C-alpha positions in Angstrom: -7.6 7.0 -21.1 -3.9 6.2 -21.3 -2.5 2.8 -20.1 -0.8 4.6 -17.2 -4.1 6.3 -16.3 -6.0 3.0 -16.4 -3.4 1.3 -14.3 -3.5 4.1 -11.8 -7.3 4.0 -11.5 -7.1 0.2 -11.2 -4.5 0.4 -8.4 -6.3 3.2 -6.6 -9.7 1.4 -6.7 -8.2 -1.9 -5.4 -6.3 -0.1 -2.7 -9.3 1.9 -1.5 -11.5 -1.2 -1.5 -8.9 -3.2 0.5 -8.5 -0.5 3.1 -12.2 0.0 3.4 -12.9 -3.7 4.0 -10.0 -4.2 6.4 -10.8 -1.0 8.3 -14.5 -1.8 8.4 -13.8 -5.3 9.8 -11.3 -4.0 12.3 -12.9 -0.8 13.6 -14.9 -2.3 16.5 -12.1 -4.6 17.8 -9.7 -1.7 17.5 -11.9 0.6 19.5 -12.4 -2.0 22.2 -8.8 -3.1 22.5 -7.0 0.1 21.6 -9.0 2.4 23.8 -9.5 6.1 23.0 -6.4 6.2 20.8 -7.2 3.0 18.9 -8.8 4.6 15.9 -6.1 7.2 15.6 -3.5 4.3 15.6 -5.6 2.5 13.0 -5.8 5.5 10.7 -2.0 6.1 11.1 -1.2 2.5 10.4 -3.4 2.4 7.3 -1.9 5.7 6.1 1.7 4.4 6.5 0.8 1.2 4.6 -0.9 3.3 1.9 2.1 5.6 1.5 4.4 2.5 1.1 2.0 1.1 -1.5 1.9 4.4 -3.4 5.7 4.5 -3.5 5.7 0.9 -4.8 3.2 1.8 -7.5 5.2 4.8 -8.8 7.9 2.9 -10.8 5.2 0.8 -12.6 3.1 3.8 -13.4 6.2 5.7 -14.7 7.2 2.8 -16.8 3.7 2.6 -18.2 3.7 6.3 -19.0 7.0 5.8 -21.0 5.7 2.8 -23.0 6.5 -0.9 -23.2 9.8 -1.9 -21.5 11.9 -5.0 -22.1 12.1 -6.2 -18.5 9.0 -5.5 -16.5 10.3 -7.9 -13.7 13.0 -5.4 -12.9 10.5 -2.6 -12.5 8.4 -4.9 -10.4 11.3 -5.8 -8.1 12.2 -2.1 -7.7 8.5 -1.4 -6.9 8.4 -4.0 -4.1 11.7 -2.7 -2.6 10.5 0.9 -2.6 7.2 -0.3 -1.1 8.9 -2.1 1.8 11.4 0.7 2.4 8.7 3.4 2.4 6.5 1.5 4.8 9.4 0.8 7.1 10.5 4.4 7.2 7.0 5.6 7.8 6.5 3.1 10.6 9.7 4.2 12.3 8.8 7.9 12.1 5.3 7.4 13.4 6.2 4.9 16.1 9.2 6.7 17.5 8.3 10.3 16.7 4.6 10.7 17.6 2.3 9.9 20.5 0.3 7.4 18.6 -0.4 4.2 20.6 2.3 1.9 19.4 0.8 -1.5 19.7 -2.4 -0.8 17.8 -0.4 1.2 15.3 2.1 -1.6 14.6 -0.7 -4.1 14.3 -2.5 -1.9 11.8 0.6 -1.3 9.8 1.0 -5.1 9.5 -2.7 -5.7 8.7 -3.0 -2.9 6.1 0.4 -3.7 4.6 -0.6 -7.3 4.1 -4.0 -6.4 2.6 -2.4 -3.9 0.2 0.4 -6.4 -0.6 -2.3 -8.8 -2.0 -3.8 -6.0 -4.1 -0.5 -4.7 -5.4 0.9 -8.2 -6.2 -2.2 -9.0 -8.3 -1.9 -5.7 -10.0 1.9 -6.3 -10.7 1.3 -9.8 -12.0 -1.3 -8.6 -14.4 1.0 -5.9 -15.6 3.9 -8.4 -16.1 1.7 -10.9 -18.0 0.7 -8.1 -20.3 4.4 -7.6 -21.1 4.7 -4.3 -19.2 2.3 -2.6 -21.5 -1.0 -2.6 -19.6 
């Protein structure tokens, strides 16, 4: 498997595990506090956070596919900026353009974003310490 393929599998595995754990822990409180639309809001919040994280992973995976680069920190900074912009845009679209319950949705965007931020930061730090070649 190529370095980019290994990195993508590592990112996807960590992301899926984090969302499963957070979603599992928060499903019952969300159903009780969010009412009938709580789980829909939870799913939408997790999806928006996942989309932002996927946008953030793209520059790193593209750099890995090209080979070693001189400044992996620049790619990492671009990655984090894309991640934040993508999550913000998705949050605005869903919160203002759909009928999803806003409060549970916004809470879940924050919870999922935070959980995935930990996963992606660990992933990026490993990549930077490997000199942008992992």
